[in-house]
N, C-alpha and C positions, 0 to 999 in steps of 0.2 A: 640801542641800549645806551642809557645815560650813565654818567659816572655815579649817580646816586642809587642806581638799581641794587647794588650790592648791600646798601644799608637796609633795604627792605627784605632781603632774603633772610630767611630764618633757617638755621641748621636744625634738622630734626633731632630731637632729644632721644638718644638711644637708651633703652633700658639696659641695666646691667645684665650682660649675657650670663647665662648659667654655665659655669665652668664645669666641664666633665674632667674628673681627676684622671691623670695619666699614670701616676706612680705613687709610691708610699710617701715620698717627700711632700707632694702636694696635699695628700691626705693629712699628714702631720701638721702642715702649716694651718689648715683649716681647724684642726683640733686645738692648736695653740691660740688661734684667734678667739675661740670660745673661752678658753681657760683664762687668757690674759686680757681679754676684751680689746683686741686690736681692731682698728678700723678695717672694714671690708676692702676699701680701696687699696690699702697697703698690701694686703694679702694678694689681691688680684694683680697688682703691679708686680709683686715678687714672682708670682706664678708665670705671668707673661714674659718677664725678663728671663726667667729660668728656661722657658721653652725657646725663646729667641736665641739665647746663648747656646743651648744644646743643638739647635738647628744649624747655627753658624759653625759650631765645632764639627758637626757631621759633614757639612759641606767642605770644610777645610780638609778633613781626613780623606774624603772621596777624591778631592783634587790632587792631593799629595800621595795617594796610594799608587804604587807602581802596578801596572797591569801585567799579568802573567800570560 
C-alpha cells in the first residue's frame, strides 16, 4: 500500500436517510421547515443532535440511579 492510495479512495456518497419521526417535537420541526423554508440539513442536524442528547441523558440517568 503506497502513501498515495488514500488519494484514490473515494468515499461513497450516502443518500440522505429517511428519518422516521420519534416524537411530536421532530414532527413540529419538519412542519416548521416547510413553513419557514429551512434547509433540510439544518432540520436533520437538529433532530440527530436532539436524539444524541436524549440518549446521553438517559445513559447518565441509568448510571446514577441507585439500584434497589
